[in-house]
N, C-alpha and C positions, 0 to 999 in steps of 0.2 A: 831428868835422865842424863843417863853416863855419856864420856861421850865417843864415845863407842857404840854405845848403841843411838845417839842422834844422827851418827857416818853415815852410817847402814841405810839410818830415813833416811837423811838425803839424797847417798845414793841412788836407792828406789825409788826419790821421787825425780833426782839430772835423767833416770835415763829412758823412764815411760810420760815422754812431755805429750804423747799423743803423736807424732811425727819425727818422723828418719830423724833432717832437717833439724831440729830442734836437740832427738835425743841426744848424736850428736855433738853437738857444741851444749848445751849446756853437760851433759853426762862426761863429755869430755875433758872437760872443764874441770869437773871437780873431781878426774878422776889423773890427771894431771897437774891438780893445785890441792885438794884438799889436806899430804901428810905435812903441807908447813904451817896450815890457819889458824887458827888461836881462838881462841873463844868471846870473843869477839869476830872476825871471818868468820866463822861458824854463825852464830847468828846474824849477818848481814846476810849472809847464803839463803837462809831458813825464811830471811821476809823477802827478797826477788821471788824466790820460786815460790809467790806468790802472785806475778805476775805477767802478763797475759806471752804466750813465747813467740808468736810477732812483734808485740815491744820490748822483746830482750834482744830478738833478734836480732831488730831490723840499730838497738842501741850498737852493739857489741858491733853491728858490720859499719853505722859510723852513716845513715842512712836518718835518722832524727835522734833532737843532741840528748842525750842521757841526763835523766833528773838530775837535780839537786843532790834528794836522799842515793843515789844510786856511786855518784861523782865519787873515784878517788881511787886509791891501788889498787882495789877489787877487780873494778870496772877496765882500768888499763887493764891489767892480764884477760880478761875474755876480753877485751878489744883487741889481742894480739893475736887471737883464733892460730897460734902455733899447735895445738892439743888435738888436733880436727883430721881425721886421718885423708890423706885424697890418691886414692890411687888412679893411679900411671893407665 
């Protein structure tokens, strides 16, 4: 599958998680960061999306420790949470 098709599928999966909170966190992360991803980063994200939303959110917010398989720059970028719009 070509890169563009992979990214379109990942965008859909990132924005259709099941809860608005997860959609904003995971979809927002995808929208803000995907343009700079390597093929290895895309592979990481594809695998990452197989995890439960509650776990992803807990890792991103620092409530639970991040499993070693996800530790690294992608998770650090997700933990920034600077991509979630906050209404004032």
